[in-house]
C-alpha positions in Angstrom: 0.0 0.0 0.0 2.9 2.4 0.8 4.4 2.0 -2.7 0.9 2.3 -4.3 0.2 5.5 -2.3 3.5 7.1 -3.3 2.9 6.3 -6.9 -0.5 7.8 -6.8 0.9 11.0 -5.2 3.7 11.2 -7.8 1.2 10.8 -10.6 -1.1 13.4 -9.1 1.7 15.8 -8.6 2.6 15.5 -12.2 -0.9 16.1 -13.3 -1.3 19.1 -11.0 1.9 20.7 -12.2 0.7 20.3 -15.8 -2.7 21.8 -15.2 -2.3 24.2 -12.3 1.4 25.0 -12.4 3.7 25.3 -9.4 1.5 28.0 -7.8 -1.4 25.7 -7.7 0.5 22.6 -6.5 -0.5 22.5 -2.8 -0.5 19.5 -0.6 -4.2 19.6 -0.5 -4.7 19.9 -4.3 -2.3 17.0 -5.0 -3.7 14.8 -2.3 -7.3 15.4 -3.6 -6.2 14.4 -7.1 -4.6 11.3 -5.6 -7.6 10.5 -3.5 -5.6 10.4 -0.2 -5.1 12.5 2.9 -2.9 15.5 2.5 -0.8 14.5 5.5 0.6 11.6 3.4 2.4 14.1 1.2 4.6 15.0 4.2 4.7 11.5 5.5 6.0 10.0 2.3 8.0 12.9 0.8 8.7 15.4 3.6 7.0 18.2 1.8 5.4 19.4 -1.5 8.7 20.5 -3.2 10.2 17.0 -2.6 7.1 15.4 -4.1 7.3 17.7 -7.1 10.9 16.8 -7.6 10.0 13.2 -7.4 7.4 13.8 -10.1 10.2 15.5 -12.3 12.5 12.5 -11.6 9.9 10.1 -12.9 9.0 12.2 -15.9 12.7 12.6 -16.8 13.4 8.9 -16.5 10.6 8.0 -18.8 11.5 10.7 -21.3 15.2 9.8 -21.2 14.5 6.2 -22.0 12.3 7.2 -24.9 14.6 9.9 -26.4 17.7 7.7 -26.0 16.0 5.2 -28.3 15.1 8.0 -30.7 18.6 9.4 -31.1 20.5 6.1 -31.0 20.5 5.5 -34.8 21.2 9.2 -35.8 24.3 9.9 -37.7 23.6 13.0 -39.8 22.6 16.6 -39.2 19.3 16.1 -41.1 18.4 13.1 -38.9 19.3 15.1 -35.9 17.0 18.0 -37.0 14.1 15.6 -37.5 14.7 13.9 -34.1 14.8 17.2 -32.3 11.4 18.1 -33.8 9.9 14.7 -32.6 11.4 15.1 -29.2 10.0 18.6 -28.8 6.6 17.5 -29.8 6.6 14.4 -27.6 7.7 16.4 -24.6 5.1 19.1 -25.1 2.3 16.6 -25.7 3.5 14.4 -22.8 3.7 17.5 -20.4 7.4 17.0 -19.6 8.2 20.5 -20.8 5.7 22.0 -18.4 6.8 19.9 -15.4 10.4 20.9 -15.9 9.8 24.5 -16.7 7.4 25.0 -13.8 10.1 23.9 -11.4 12.7 26.0 -13.1 10.4 29.1 -12.8 9.7 28.3 -9.1 13.4 28.2 -8.4 13.7 31.9 -9.3 11.7 32.8 -6.2 12.8 29.8 -4.1 16.6 29.5 -4.0 16.4 26.2 -2.2 15.1 24.7 -5.4 17.9 25.9 -7.6 20.4 23.2 -6.7 18.0 20.2 -7.0 16.6 21.5 -10.2 20.0 22.3 -11.7 21.2 18.8 -10.7 18.3 17.3 -12.6 19.1 19.3 -15.7 22.7 18.0 -15.9 21.8 14.5 -17.4 19.9 16.3 -20.1 22.9 18.5 -20.9 25.1 15.4 -21.1 22.5 13.6 -23.3 22.4 16.5 -25.8 26.1 17.0 -25.8 26.9 13.2 -26.3 24.4 13.1 -29.2 25.9 16.2 -30.8 29.4 14.8 -30.3 28.5 11.6 -32.1 27.0 13.6 -35.0 29.3 16.6 -35.5 32.4 15.6 -33.5 35.6 16.1 -35.5 33.8 18.4 -38.1 34.3 22.1 -38.9 31.0 22.8 -37.2 32.3 21.4 -33.9 35.3 23.7 -34.3 33.0 26.7 -34.8 30.9 25.9 -31.8 31.5 22.9 -29.4 28.8 20.3 -28.7 28.8 21.6 -25.1 27.9 25.1 -26.3 25.2 23.8 -28.6 23.8 21.7 -25.7 23.6 24.8 -23.5 21.8 26.6 -26.4 19.4 23.7 -26.9 18.4 23.6 -23.2 17.9 27.4 -23.2 15.7 27.1 -26.2 13.8 24.2 -24.6 13.1 26.4 -21.5 12.2 29.4 -23.6 9.7 27.5 -25.7 7.5 26.8 -22.7 7.4 30.6 -21.9 6.9 31.5 -25.5 3.9 29.1 -25.7 1.9 31.8 -23.8 2.1 33.8 -27.0 2.1 30.8 -29.4 -0.9 28.8 -28.3 -1.2 27.0 -31.6 2.6 26.3 -31.7 2.8 27.8 -35.2 5.7 30.1 -34.5 7.7 27.4 -32.6 7.0 24.9 -35.4 8.3 27.5 -37.9 11.7 27.4 -36.0 11.9 23.6 -36.5 10.9 23.9 -40.1 13.8 26.4 -40.6 16.2 24.1 -38.9 15.1 21.2 -41.2 15.5 23.4 -44.2 19.0 24.5 -43.2 20.2 21.0 -42.2 20.9 19.7 -45.7 22.9 22.9 -46.5 25.1 22.4 -43.5 26.6 19.1 -44.9 30.0 20.8 -45.7 30.2 21.8 -42.0 29.6 18.3 -40.8 32.0 16.4 -43.0 34.7 15.0 -40.8 38.1 16.5 -41.2 40.8 14.3 -42.6 43.4 13.1 -40.1 47.1 13.7 -40.4 49.6 10.9 -40.7 53.3 11.7 -41.2 52.4 15.2 -42.3 49.9 14.0 -45.0 46.1 14.3 -44.6 44.1 11.1 -45.1 40.3 10.5 -44.9 39.0 9.9 -41.3 38.2 6.3 -40.5 
């Protein structure tokens, strides 16, 4: 029963964050959605913020498994652009963008949340950086801007999209950004050709 109750609370916390935001995520509201006594929020998690972080952890684990499978076969910049579009749509439709961004926004006013939320962003930075390294590592594009810098930009865009959605209810403007990226990707091939390696002062094609 304990595990079942905790699961129900985490699921309810996720749903409340998506529909009511951090400001509406009280112990009473979450407990009502879970069909349990609000005291159980504190009994099982120690507080509302800890429960909301647990909801983010579950959401992140589910999305990481899904997106890791999505990017595993990617080898070209065009494939990467298509995958980024699918990932964005999946995360918006699944509510992960909202869950993550609500806690990031809450951390502005609640400094005690900044460390825990930042820690939970690190695996995503590493995920994006590793994917970019596999696709553009050793290319002129990687020399112009490193995979790490691009990963930082991707996370910043990801966070900004949720805020921008207030002005872009039908997603048309955000979708136009992804269309632009997909149009530009084929034209970036020269920047993603791997540079030849040197051997005894002579360049040869990379293995």
